[in-house]
C-alpha positions in Angstrom: 0.0 0.0 0.0 1.3 3.5 -0.8 1.3 5.9 2.1 0.2 9.5 1.5 1.4 12.6 3.2 0.2 16.2 3.0 2.2 19.3 2.3 1.8 22.9 1.4 3.8 26.1 2.1 2.5 29.1 4.0 4.2 32.5 3.9 6.3 33.4 6.9 9.5 35.3 6.1 12.5 36.3 8.2 14.3 38.1 5.4 13.2 40.8 2.9 11.6 38.5 0.3 8.7 39.1 -2.1 6.1 36.9 -3.8 3.9 37.8 -6.7 1.5 34.9 -6.0 0.1 34.2 -2.6 0.2 30.4 -3.3 4.0 30.5 -3.7 6.5 30.8 -0.9 9.9 32.2 -2.0 12.8 31.5 0.3 16.4 32.8 0.0 19.3 31.5 2.0 18.9 32.2 5.7 15.1 32.7 5.4 12.6 30.8 7.5 9.2 29.5 6.6 6.3 27.4 7.9 5.2 24.2 6.2 1.7 22.7 6.3 0.1 19.9 4.2 -1.2 18.9 0.8 -1.6 15.3 -0.6 1.5 13.7 -2.1 1.8 10.0 -3.1 4.7 7.9 -4.5 6.9 5.0 -3.8 7.5 4.1 -0.1 11.3 4.2 0.7 12.3 0.9 2.2 13.5 1.1 5.8 16.3 -1.4 4.8 17.5 0.6 1.8 21.0 1.8 2.7 23.2 -1.2 3.5 26.7 -2.6 3.6 28.4 -6.1 3.6 30.4 -7.9 6.2 32.5 -11.0 5.6 35.5 -13.0 6.8 37.7 -10.0 7.6 36.5 -10.0 11.2 36.1 -6.2 11.5 37.6 -4.4 14.5 35.4 -2.6 17.0 36.4 0.7 15.3 35.0 -0.6 11.9 31.8 -1.7 13.5 31.4 1.6 15.3 32.0 3.6 12.1 29.6 1.4 10.2 27.0 2.1 12.8 27.6 5.8 12.6 27.0 5.6 8.8 23.3 5.0 9.6 23.1 1.8 7.5 19.8 0.0 8.0 20.8 -3.4 6.6 24.1 -5.5 6.5 24.4 -8.5 4.3 26.5 -11.4 5.6 27.8 -13.3 2.6 30.1 -13.3 -0.4 32.3 -15.6 -2.5 34.6 -16.9 0.3 31.6 -17.2 2.6 29.8 -19.3 0.0 32.8 -21.7 -0.2 33.2 -22.1 3.5 30.6 -20.9 5.9 31.7 -19.3 9.2 30.9 -20.9 12.5 27.6 -20.3 14.2 29.5 -18.5 16.9 31.0 -16.1 14.5 27.7 -15.5 12.7 26.0 -14.9 16.0 28.5 -12.3 16.9 28.0 -10.4 13.6 24.2 -10.7 13.8 24.2 -9.3 17.4 26.3 -6.4 16.4 24.1 -5.6 13.4 20.9 -5.8 15.4 22.5 -3.7 18.2 23.0 -0.8 15.7 19.3 -1.0 14.7 20.1 -2.6 11.3 18.7 -5.8 9.7 21.0 -8.7 8.9 20.6 -10.3 5.5 21.9 -13.8 5.9 23.4 -15.9 3.0 23.4 -19.7 3.0 25.7 -21.6 0.8 24.7 -22.9 -2.6 27.1 -25.8 -2.1 25.8 -27.1 1.3 22.9 -29.5 1.7 19.4 -28.0 2.1 19.4 -29.4 5.6 22.3 -27.1 6.6 20.4 -24.1 5.4 17.4 -25.2 7.3 19.5 -25.7 10.4 20.8 -22.1 10.2 17.2 -20.8 10.0 16.2 -22.9 13.0 19.2 -21.6 15.0 18.4 -17.9 14.4 14.6 -18.0 14.0 13.3 -20.8 16.1 16.0 -21.1 18.8 16.3 -17.3 18.6 20.1 -17.4 19.2 20.4 -13.6 18.9 17.1 -12.9 20.6 15.5 -11.7 17.3 14.6 -13.6 14.2 16.3 -12.9 10.8 13.7 -12.0 8.2 15.9 -11.6 5.0 18.0 -14.4 3.5 20.0 -15.2 0.4 20.8 -18.5 -1.2 24.2 -18.6 -2.9 26.5 -15.9 -4.3 27.4 -15.2 -8.0 26.8 -18.8 -9.1 27.7 -18.1 -12.8 31.2 -16.7 -11.8 31.8 -19.3 -9.1 31.0 -22.2 -11.4 33.4 -21.2 -14.2 31.2 -18.9 -16.3 29.2 -21.5 -18.1 26.9 -20.7 -21.0 24.2 -18.3 -19.9 21.6 -20.6 -21.3 22.5 -23.1 -18.5 22.5 -20.8 -15.5 18.8 -21.0 -14.9 18.9 -24.8 -14.5 22.0 -24.6 -12.4 20.4 -22.1 -9.9 17.1 -23.9 -9.9 18.7 -27.2 -8.9 20.0 -25.8 -5.5 17.7 -22.9 -4.9 14.4 -24.7 -4.8 15.4 -27.5 -2.3 17.2 -24.9 -0.1 14.2 -22.6 -0.1 11.7 -25.3 0.6 13.7 -26.6 3.5 14.3 -23.1 5.0 10.7 -22.1 4.7 9.5 -25.3 6.2 11.3 -24.2 9.4 10.0 -20.6 9.1 7.5 -19.7 6.4 7.7 -16.0 7.2 11.3 -15.4 6.0 12.0 -13.6 2.8 14.5 -15.2 0.4 16.3 -13.1 -2.3 18.5 -14.4 -5.1 20.4 -15.5 -7.1 22.9 -12.7 -6.4 24.5 -12.9 -9.8 27.5 -10.7 -10.5 25.4 -8.6 -12.8 21.8 -8.5 -14.1 22.0 -11.4 -16.6 19.1 -11.0 -19.0 19.0 -14.7 -20.1 19.4 -16.2 -16.7 16.9 -13.8 -15.1 14.3 -14.5 -17.8 14.7 -18.2 -17.2 14.6 -17.9 -13.4 11.8 -15.4 -13.0 8.7 -16.5 -15.0 10.6 -18.7 -17.5 11.6 -22.3 -17.9 13.5 -22.5 -14.5 11.0 -20.4 -12.6 11.8 -19.9 -8.9 9.2 -17.1 -8.4 6.2 -19.4 -8.1 4.7 -21.1 -5.0 6.3 -24.1 -3.3 3.9 -27.0 -4.2 1.3 -27.5 -1.5 2.2 -24.3 0.3 0.8 -20.7 0.2 4.3 -19.2 0.1 6.9 -18.8 -2.6 10.4 -20.1 -3.4 11.9 -16.7 -4.0 10.7 -13.3 -2.6 13.1 -11.0 -4.4 15.5 -10.6 -7.3 19.0 -9.8 -6.1 22.1 -9.0 -8.2 25.4 -7.3 -8.0 27.2 -4.6 -10.1 30.7 -3.2 -10.4 31.0 -1.0 -13.5 34.1 -2.4 -15.2 35.2 0.4 -17.5 38.0 2.3 -15.8 37.8 5.2 -18.3 34.3 6.4 -17.3 33.3 9.2 -15.0 31.4 7.3 -12.3 29.2 10.2 -11.4 27.9 10.3 -15.0 28.4 7.0 -16.9 28.5 4.9 -13.7 25.0 6.0 -12.7 23.7 5.4 -16.2 25.2 1.9 -16.1 23.2 1.1 -13.0 20.1 2.7 -14.4 19.9 0.3 -17.3 20.0 -2.7 -15.0 17.6 -1.3 -12.4 15.0 -0.5 -15.1 15.2 -4.0 -16.5 15.0 -5.5 -13.0 11.9 -3.5 -12.1 10.2 -4.5 -15.3 11.0 -8.2 -14.5 9.5 -7.8 -11.0 6.3 -6.2 -12.4 6.1 -9.1 -15.0 6.4 -11.8 -12.3 3.9 -10.1 -10.0 1.4 -10.0 -12.7 2.1 -13.5 -13.9 1.8 -15.1 -10.5 -0.8 -12.7 -9.1 1.6 -11.7 -6.3 0.7 -8.6 -4.3 1.0 -7.0 -0.9 3.4 -8.8 1.4 3.6 -11.6 -1.2 4.8 -9.3 -4.0 8.2 -10.1 -5.5 10.7 -7.4 -4.6 14.3 -6.7 -5.6 17.6 -5.6 -4.1 21.3 -5.0 -5.0 23.4 -7.4 -2.9 26.8 -5.8 -3.8 27.8 -2.6 -5.6 30.8 -0.4 -5.9 33.4 0.9 -8.4 35.7 -1.5 -10.2 38.6 -1.6 -7.7 40.6 0.3 -5.0 41.8 3.2 -7.1 38.2 4.0 -8.4 36.6 3.3 -5.0 38.6 6.0 -3.2 37.3 8.9 -5.4 34.8 11.7 -5.2 33.1 10.4 -8.3 32.3 7.1 -6.6 30.6 8.9 -3.8 28.3 10.7 -6.2 27.7 7.5 -8.0 26.5 6.0 -4.7 24.1 9.0 -4.4 22.8 8.3 -7.9 22.4 4.6 -7.3 20.4 5.1 -4.1 18.3 7.6 -5.9 17.4 5.0 -8.5 16.8 2.4 -5.8 14.3 4.7 -4.1 12.6 5.6 -7.3 12.1 2.0 -8.5 11.3 0.5 -5.0 14.4 -1.5 -4.0 14.2 -3.4 -0.7 17.9 -2.9 -0.1 21.2 -1.8 -1.7 24.1 -3.2 0.3 27.6 -2.0 -0.9 30.6 -4.2 -0.8 32.0 -3.6 1.8 32.7 -2.4 5.3 36.5 -2.8 5.2 39.0 -4.9 3.4 42.6 -5.1 2.0 43.6 -2.6 4.8 41.8 0.2 3.0 45.0 0.6 0.9 43.3 2.1 -2.3 44.6 -0.8 -4.4 43.2 -4.0 -5.9 40.3 -5.4 -3.9 40.0 -2.5 -1.5 36.2 -1.9 -1.8 36.1 -0.4 1.7 33.7 2.3 2.8 36.5 3.6 5.1 40.0 4.6 4.0 42.8 2.8 5.7 45.3 5.7 5.9 43.5 7.5 8.8 40.3 5.4 9.1 38.4 8.2 7.4 35.0 7.6 5.9 35.1 7.9 2.1 32.7 9.8 -0.2 30.8 6.5 -0.8 30.3 6.3 3.0 29.3 9.9 3.3 26.7 9.8 0.5 25.2 6.6 2.1 25.2 8.4 5.5 23.4 11.5 4.2 20.7 9.5 2.5 20.3 7.1 5.5 19.9 10.0 7.8 17.6 12.2 5.8 15.6 10.1 3.3 12.5 8.3 4.7 8.8 8.1 3.9 7.8 8.7 0.3 10.2 9.2 -2.5 9.8 12.5 -4.4 11.2 12.5 -7.9 13.4 15.3 -9.0 14.2 17.1 -12.3 17.0 19.4 -13.2 17.3 21.8 -16.2 21.1 21.3 -16.0 22.4 17.9 -16.9 25.4 18.3 -14.5 23.0 18.4 -11.5 21.0 15.5 -10.1 18.3 16.2 -7.6 15.7 14.1 -5.7 13.8 14.2 -2.5 11.6 12.5 0.1 8.5 13.5 2.1 8.2 12.2 5.6 5.4 13.6 7.7 6.1 17.4 7.9 9.7 17.0 6.6 10.8 17.5 3.0 14.4 16.4 2.3 16.3 17.2 -0.9 19.6 16.1 -2.2 21.4 18.2 -4.9 24.5 16.8 -6.5 26.6 19.1 -8.7 28.8 16.8 -10.8 30.5 19.6 -12.7 33.8 21.3 -11.9 32.1 24.7 -11.6 29.6 26.2 -9.2 26.0 26.8 -10.1 23.1 28.9 -9.0 19.7 27.3 -8.8 16.0 27.8 -8.1 14.5 24.9 -6.3 10.7 24.3 -6.6 9.3 21.8 -4.2 6.7 20.8 -6.8 6.7 19.4 -10.3 5.5 22.5 -12.1 8.4 23.4 -14.3 9.1 27.2 -14.5 11.9 28.3 -16.8 14.6 30.4 -15.1 16.9 32.3 -17.5 19.5 32.9 -14.8 19.6 29.8 -12.6 19.3 26.1 -13.0 15.7 25.1 -12.4 15.2 22.2 -10.0 11.9 20.5 -9.3 11.0 18.1 -6.5 7.6 16.4 -6.7 6.7 17.2 -3.0 3.5 19.2 -3.8 4.7 22.2 -1.8 4.5 25.9 -2.7 8.0 26.5 -1.4 10.6 27.9 -3.8 14.2 28.1 -2.6 17.0 30.0 -4.4 20.6 29.2 -3.6 24.0 28.3 -4.9 26.1 25.1 -4.9 29.8 24.7 -5.2 31.7 22.8 -7.8 31.9 19.0 -7.3 29.5 19.2 -4.3 26.5 17.4 -2.8 24.1 19.4 -0.6 21.2 18.2 1.5 18.3 20.6 2.3 15.8 19.6 5.0 12.7 21.7 5.2 10.8 21.2 8.4 8.5 23.4 10.5 10.3 26.8 10.7 13.7 25.5 9.9 16.0 24.8 7.0 18.9 22.5 7.8 21.6 22.3 5.1 24.4 19.7 4.8 27.4 20.6 2.6 29.8 18.0 1.4 32.3 18.7 -1.4 35.3 17.3 -3.1 37.4 19.6 -0.9 35.9 18.0 2.2 37.0 14.6 0.8 40.5 15.9 -0.1 40.9 17.4 3.4 39.4 14.3 5.1 36.6 16.4 6.6 33.1 15.4 7.6 30.2 17.3 5.9 29.2 20.6 7.4 25.7 21.1 8.8 24.0 24.4 9.5 20.6 26.0 10.0 19.7 28.7 7.5 
């Protein structure tokens, strides 16, 4: 069900501003306003959306603490090494307790190579015996099966996954039918395999025979753009967009085919994502790509997007360093900061954004009496903008015109630095602004927050 919230702006100025139409509230920097309500509807933002991955590295307490401070709401326990050799129950229990203690949801992977009885036993341990004190709702079966099994012909992947996925799922749900199982966590959105597995000849999206629940509850996949010559803040985002749109179309197709709706509707999530490798991960562009990916995930209704990973390869900016935290001074990277800004500010209903300037991406959310807006300037030059918190496009010959579909009469005029990401939160009589720029990244500084 889509929740609805109400918004409209009412004039209340603290600075010398003017307005030619009483239905419009113009705000310049440092002004105040008062927000009330008008109906707005859209996609509900998943409470698990912003996530990370933990695996065999046995993170230090500092890594766990920094991860908690990022505001992530889900942490996947899985990966290639994990799939080949499962950690002990004691180790898994420690991780699950830490994840739950920070208020996040664990997403637990079981191995594609172990017997279905082993997967069922793990569900029993956490969800019947309640080892951590709280059941785990979200589960995965296997990790990147095409890659792990020697990159066979894509026409054979569906049968390969079906052979282990169905027995594991049936055994796991026999223990706890309320769990949600996502898969197959391929290394990218493989059209042929996904067509076979979701509504095709190797369909894992139907009901388990004799039961009123399904084998698979969500399509999950991974993505690491492989072209090292692209600008991640531009082409990287477009790379993800193509796969996300195809995934959402497949989800809608399956839900119609199997008449799945409500809590039984098929969902989707990204189990791993990042840039290609260490040198690309530790960049400003990667941070803005994360902002763009999470924007698309909110727009198209993802359940979760869990980046790979919390910390690895000593955060050394080389090879397989996909860390959210840099190893030099244990400083959060731009990827971490963009996740943190979205996790902190974006809840409720997604509000689509439009920009008259291709260098700027903008989007928002509506949560009760709060409107949050992210503005990402990807260009190496500053820009002036006029932000309309509604979808009525009004040409501005001087400034970039930005629209957020929040059904509010508020219009805000401001400026944004080069290579910068700003957050504006409009609530009651306050505007809270967060400023994070490439210079913050270079100088290893946290974003600046201020009331306008």
